[in-house]
N, C-alpha and C positions, 0 to 999 in steps of 0.2 A: 460020506466023510464030512460034508458041511454041517450036517445035523449033529454029528459027534462033537465037532469043534464048538458049535453054538451051545451045546449042552454043557461042555466043559466050562465055558466062560459064565454061563448062567449059574452053575453050581458055585463058582467063586463069588459071584456077585451076591448070592443069597446066603452066604455063610452067616451064622448067628453073630450078633454083635460081640459077645464075650470072646469068641474065638478070634475074630478079626482084631480086636483090641490086644489080645495076647500076642498075635503075630506082629502087629505094628510096634509093640514094645521092644522088639529085637532090632528095629530099624534105627538108623541114625536120624538126626533132625532133618537133614536134607532129603533123605529117602522118604520120610513121612510126608514132607511137603509135596513131593512128587506123587505119592500115593493119593493125596487128597484131590488131585486133578483127574483121577481115573473115572470116578462115578460119584453120584450124589450120596449113595449109601455109604461108601467109604469115607467121603468127606464128613458125613455126620458122625461116623465112628471116631474120627479124629478129634471130636469135641470132648472126648472123655478126659477129664482132668488128670488122671493118673499117668497118661502118656506124656505129659508136659511138666510134671513136677520136677523132674531132673532134666536140665537143659544144658548141654555142652555145645558151644559154638566156637568155631575157629575162623579167624580172618587172616588169611595169608596172601590172597590175591584179590584184586578189585571185584571179581565175579562173586566172591563169597559174601558180598554185600546183600545178596538175595536172602541170606539167612534172616535179615532184619524183618522181612515180611512175616516170617514165622513168629518172631517176637511180638510184632504188632498184633497178630491174630490170636496168639496163645499166651502172651506174657502174663496175663492175669492168673494163669494156672501155675506159674513157675515158683517153685520152692527152693530148689538147689540150682544155682547158676555158676557155671565155670566158663570163663572167656579166655581163649587162647588167641594170640595175635603176633604177627611179625610187625613190631612197632616201628621198624625203619621206614615203612611206606606210610605216607600221610593218609591214604585212603583207608588203610586198615585201622589206623587210630580213629579216624572219623566214624567208621562203622561200629567199632567197639564202644565209643562214647555215645553213639546214637542208642545203643541198647540200654545203657545206664540211664540216659535221659528219658527214654520211653517208660522205663519202670518207675521213674520219679513222677511221671505224669499220671500214673494210674490212680484211681480212687482208692482202691484197696491193694496193698502189697502183702504178699504172703512169703516173702523171701526169708529163709532161715539159714541158707548157706551161700556164701559168695566167695569166689576165688578168681583172681585175674592174673594171667601168666603171660609175660613177654617172652617171645621165642626168638627174637632177632637181636641185632645190635642197635643200641640207642643212636639216634642222629646226633651230630655234634652239638654239644651244649644243651641237649634235651633233658629237661627235668620232670617231664610228665605232669606239667601244671594243669592241663585240661582234664586229666584223669582225676586229680585231686579235687578240682572244682565239681566235676560230675559226681564223684563219690560223696562229697560233702552234701550236695543237694539231695542225693538219694538217702543219705543217713538222716537228714532233717525230715524228709518225708516219712521214713520208717519210724522216726521218733515221735511223730504226731500222736501215736497211741500210747506213748510213755510206757507204763508198766506192761502193756500188751504188745510191746515191740517184739517182732518175730525173729529178728536176726540173732542167731546163736553162734554161727561159725563164720569167721572172717579171716581168710588167708591171703595176705598181701605180700608174701615172701617172693612171689614172681613178678611183682609190679615194681619196675625200676624207676621209681619216682621219689622225690625228696619229701619225706615225711617230716613234719614239724609239730610243735606243741599244739598249735591251733587245730590241726587235722586230728590229732589224737583226742583232743578235747571234744571234737564233734562225735567221735565214737563213744566217749564217756557219757556225754549228755543224752545220746539218742539210742543207745543199745544197752539198757540195764540188764537184759537177760542174756548177754553175751557169755558164752561158755568157752570159746576157743578164739585166740588172737595170735597171729604170727606176723610180725613186722620186720623179720630178718631179710631185708630185700637187697643186700649186697651193694647198696649205694655207699660210696667212699666216706661220706661224712654223715654221722648220725646227729640229727638235730633234735632228738626227743629227750627231754630232761627227766631226771628222776622225780622231780616234783609233779610233772605231768602224768607219769606212770602211777604215782601214788594216788592222784586224783582219779585215774581210771580204776584202780583197784578198789578204792573206797566206794565208787558208784556201781561197779559191776561185781556184785557180791556172789554171782553164780559162776564166775570165771574159774575154769578147771585146768585149762592148758594155756600157757603163755610162752611165746618165743620172742626174744628181744636181745639187744646188745647190752653187754655188761655195763657200759657207760650210762645206760638209762636206768640202772638199778641203784639202790641205796639201802642202808640198814632200815630206814623208815618204810621203804616199800616192802621189804621182807616182813617187818613187824605188822604192816597193814594186811599182808596176806595170811598172817597168823592170827588175826583177830577172830573172836568167837562170832557165831552167827553167819559165817560164810560157808559156801559149799567147799569141801576139801579140794585143795590144789593137787591135781594128779601128776602133771608134768610141767617142768620149767626148762626151757631151752635158752642157754646163754652162750653168746659168742663174744670173744675178746679180740680186739684189734688194736691199731696204733694208738687209739685214744687212751689206752691204759697207761701210757707213758706219763700222763698227767692225772690219771684217775685215782680215786680212793678205793681202798679195799673194803670188802664186805666182811664184817667181823664174824668170828666163830660163834659169838653169842647170838647174833641175828640169825645165822644159819641153824643153830641148835633150836632156837625158838620156833622157826618155821617148820622144822622137821617134827618137833614135839606136837605142834598143832595139826600137822599133815603127815602122819606116820607112813602113809602109802606113797609119798612123793617120790618121783623119779626125775633125775636131772640129766639133761644133755649139756655137756660142757665142751666148748670148742675154742681153739686158738688158731688164728691164721698167721701167715708169714709176716704180717706187719706188727704183730704184738711183740713188744720187747721181751727177749728171752728170759731175763731175770724176773719178769713179772709173772711168768707161768707158775713157778713154784710158790710165789706169794699168794696168788689168787686161789690155787688149789688148796683146799682145807679138808681135813679128815671128817669134819661134820657134814660135808656135802654128800648126799646120797647119789653119787654119779653112776648112772646106768650106761651112758654113752660118752666116750671121750674122743675128741677129734684133735689131733696134733698135726696141723698142716703147716709146719714151720720151715721145712726145707733145710734146716740146720741140724746139727747133732743134738739129739733130744733124749738120749738114753737115760740120763739122770732123772729127768722128769717122768719117764715111763716107770722107773723103779719107785719113784715117789707115789705115783698113781697106784701101783700094786700095793704098797704099804697102806695107803688110805682106803682104797676101794676094792680090795680083794673079795669082799662079801657082796658087793653090789654091781660090779662092772660086768656088762653083757656084750658090749660092742666097743672095739678100739680101732680107730683109723689113724694111720701114721704116714706122713709124707716127710721123708728125711733123707739123709745120706747113709749109705751102707757102712757098717763098721762091725768089728768083733764085739764091741760093747753093746751095740744095738741088738745083735743076735742073742746075746746073753740076757738082755732085759726082756726080749720077747719070749724067750724060754721061761723066764721068771713069771711072766703074765700067764702063759699056758699052764704052768705048774700050780700056781696059787689061786688064780681067779676061776673058781669052780663053776661060776654061772656064765662064763664066756661062751657066747653063741656066734659071734662074728668078729673076724680079724682081717683088716685090709691094710696091707703094707705096700707103699708105693716106692719101693727100692728093691734091689736084687739081694737075695739071701742065699746062703749055701744050701744045697739040696738036703744035706743031712739034717740041717736045722729045721727045714720045712717038714721033713718026714717026722722028726721028733715032735714038733708042734701039733701036727695032725694026729699023731699017736696019742698025745696027751688030751686032745679034744676030739674024740670020735664023733660026737654029735655034729660038730661044726664040719667035719670032713664029710659026713653023710649028707648034710643039707647043702653043702658047697657054699656056705656063707663065708667065703674068704677070698682074698687076693694075695697069693704068695707065689713068687717066681724066683727061679734061680738063673734065668737068662733074661737079658734085656730085650723086650719086644716093644713095638710101637704101641702107644696108647690107643684106645682104652684097654686096660688090663682086665681080662675077663676069665681068669681061671675060676674064680667064684663070681658071685653076682652081688654087688653092693646094693642094699635095700634102698629104694627110692630113686634109683637111676633109671 
């Protein structure tokens, strides 16, 4: 029996390196670090760069700080980095900052993808200042290679920190090869000016996906995105909030010029409950190629839905509505189902009549089949999961 057991372990220890590497690729970062302590052979296999190119680390407890050892050992291999943390605890913030600082200290950085996601509640009066400083230092380090800068994807939508023009200017100056940028981070005050975004657009000519608040846009920004010599803009995500009470409209001419230069453009347009109701119909324009529309107003919104159908019946694929139930709302949703032939997802966060729901699903068989909907005729506790909203 002893010889059989010994033979079993010897067989595992002597597996070819490619097979071990393939097995290790299915393990989490923490599990890989534990595997490295098993034997010298396995430790050597962990030096394979492809095992560490994609690195996801989560800091939710003080003990998770052990992940930093992996970053110290294999950080020079990392290409795609995602950091999750419960930012309420100082220790978690400290560990996440340590990861960014270590990457900044490396001689060569190969980072092409970076995402930071807060998963907890912000401490009182917390503005994420240390994250902004750490990111600025990292961006400066990345930008030392100028045109050879590797960073292409920067998703800061989950980072609840106060972005300002100085921070965005750091991105502009150091990431000329940027292709994706998302700064929709749900902070109450947006301090990023249209002038700053125009500077970003002029310097980052490869930008293909951009998500930002409407208050950070202007006609000049849209014109800059339409200039020749750029990579085509594929997706533009725009969210409108309370700032629109004092904001300026984007003209139909500017939108038309942008679409002419980028015929494949798809726009995600969103309005939250703080956006003045009268501004919704003013901001929506028939020239905008809206693929996704989010109306999280919690007020009666059916006229705006009918306007959206008139404008976007040939482009609309996803509609999200948070409002109050009414007969007019149900009629407007039936109008959406009848006329928007590309509709693939519908999420309605209020109660509808069952007959109306049945009719909507009858008109949209593909949506019914894929279950990309939230439609209810009885009030249930949230979250509503009749269908599954993408991204949740």
